[in-house]
N, C-alpha and C positions, 0 to 999 in steps of 0.2 A: 287641535283641541278635540277631545272626545267628551260627549255629554252622556251621562247616565241619567235617564229620565225616569223618575219615580211617579207612578200614577197617584193622583190626589188621595184616592181611597186607601192607599197603602203607605202614605207618607209618614204617619205616626209610628208605624212599626219598622219601616225600612230605611228612612232617611239617615238617621244617625248611624245605623249599621253600615250603610254603603259609603258614607263619608269616611268612616273609620277604615273600611276595607281599601278604599282608594287613596288614603292619606299619603302614602308613599309615592304615588304616581302623579306628578304635576300636570300631566297631559289630560287627566280626567277631572271633569267637574260634575258634581251630582246636583241635579235640579229637580224640582217638583213641577209636574205638569199642571198648569193653572188655566188651561183653556176652558171656556164655558160655551154652552149652547150646543146645538146639533151640528153634526158634520155636514157641511154644505155639499159635499160630493155624493153623499149616500142617496141612492135611488134615482139618480139623474143619468140619463144617457147623453153623452156629448153631442152637440150639434155638428153639422158638417163644417161650419166655420171654425169651431173649436178644434176639430180634428185636423183641419188644414193648418192651423197655427202650431200644432204639436208635431208636425212633420219635421224630421231631421233633414236638414238641407246640407248638401255638399258645399263646404266653405272653402275648400282648397281651390286655388286657381293656378292655371299655367303661368309660369314666369318666363317668357321668351328672353333669350339672350343670356341665360345663366351659364352656359358652357362656353369656354373659350373657342374661338375660331381656329381650327387646326389646319385649314386649307385642304386642297385636294391631295390625295395620295400620289406619290410619284408614279409615272407610268413605266 
């Protein structure tokens, strides 16, 4: 699913046009942005705790015993 997000200020002039434009594409949904209030992220620097939470961790683990035992090569 793909969302075409229209800013509230431009909804009157763009919404109908974009719905018509994407009418042949069932994977696209046109929506109007209805968020209110200020952006909570603006002007704030993340604390060390938040930075720690955002670290990408290696999730892959070794899985011992995945390969069949072939035995020692003949001498």
